[in-house]
matplotlib code that plots the C-alpha trace (Angstrom):
import matplotlib.pyplot as plt

x = [-9.1, -6.3, -3.6, -5.0, -2.6, -3.7, -1.0, -0.9, 2.0, 4.7, 7.6, 6.9, 8.5, 5.3, 4.6, 5.9, 5.0, 2.6, 0.5, -0.1, -1.5, -4.8, -7.2, -9.6, -12.0, -11.5, -14.3, -12.8, -9.2, -9.4, -12.8, -12.9, -9.1, -8.7, -12.0, -10.3, -13.5, -13.9, -10.2, -9.2, -11.5, -10.4, -6.8, -7.4, -9.3, -6.8, -3.5, -4.4, -4.0, -0.4, 0.7, -1.3, 0.3, 3.8, 3.1, 2.0, 5.2, 7.4, 5.9, 6.9, 10.6, 12.7, 13.4, 17.1]
y = [-17.8, -15.9, -13.6, -10.2, -7.3, -3.8, -2.2, -4.2, -4.9, -7.5, -5.1, -2.8, -2.9, -3.8, -7.1, -9.4, -7.3, -9.2, -6.2, -5.7, -9.2, -10.5, -13.3, -12.4, -14.4, -14.9, -12.5, -9.6, -10.3, -11.0, -9.8, -6.6, -6.0, -6.2, -4.5, -1.4, 0.3, -2.1, -2.9, 0.7, 1.2, -2.2, -1.2, 2.1, 0.4, -2.4, -0.5, 3.2, 6.0, 6.6, 3.0, 3.0, 6.3, 4.8, 1.8, 4.0, 6.1, 3.0, 1.6, 4.7, 4.0, 2.2, -1.4, -2.4]
z = [12.6, 10.9, 12.0, 11.4, 11.4, 12.6, 10.5, 7.3, 5.0, 5.1, 4.8, 7.8, 11.2, 12.9, 11.0, 13.7, 16.7, 19.0, 19.8, 16.1, 15.5, 16.7, 15.6, 12.8, 10.8, 7.1, 6.3, 8.3, 7.5, 3.7, 2.4, 4.5, 4.4, 8.1, 9.0, 10.3, 11.2, 14.0, 14.6, 15.3, 18.4, 19.7, 19.5, 21.3, 24.0, 24.5, 24.1, 24.3, 21.8, 22.7, 21.9, 18.6, 17.6, 18.4, 16.2, 13.3, 13.6, 14.0, 10.8, 8.9, 9.6, 7.1, 7.9, 7.6]

ax = plt.figure().add_subplot(projection="3d")
ax.plot(x, y, z, "-o")
ax.set_aspect("equal")
plt.show()
């Protein structure tokens, strides 16, 4: 298992947020670049649309 990030990128504010990181197999995490087609519905079900939207907006902000 690997640490799969829903919102990818090592420079974003969401990189170390626990609700952005979930276990993924190598195939989904690396070969399928996170497999967002299946990851997205999981995130909505687990955290709700509001939280997912908040994470996306937070990641747009500049990290200082």
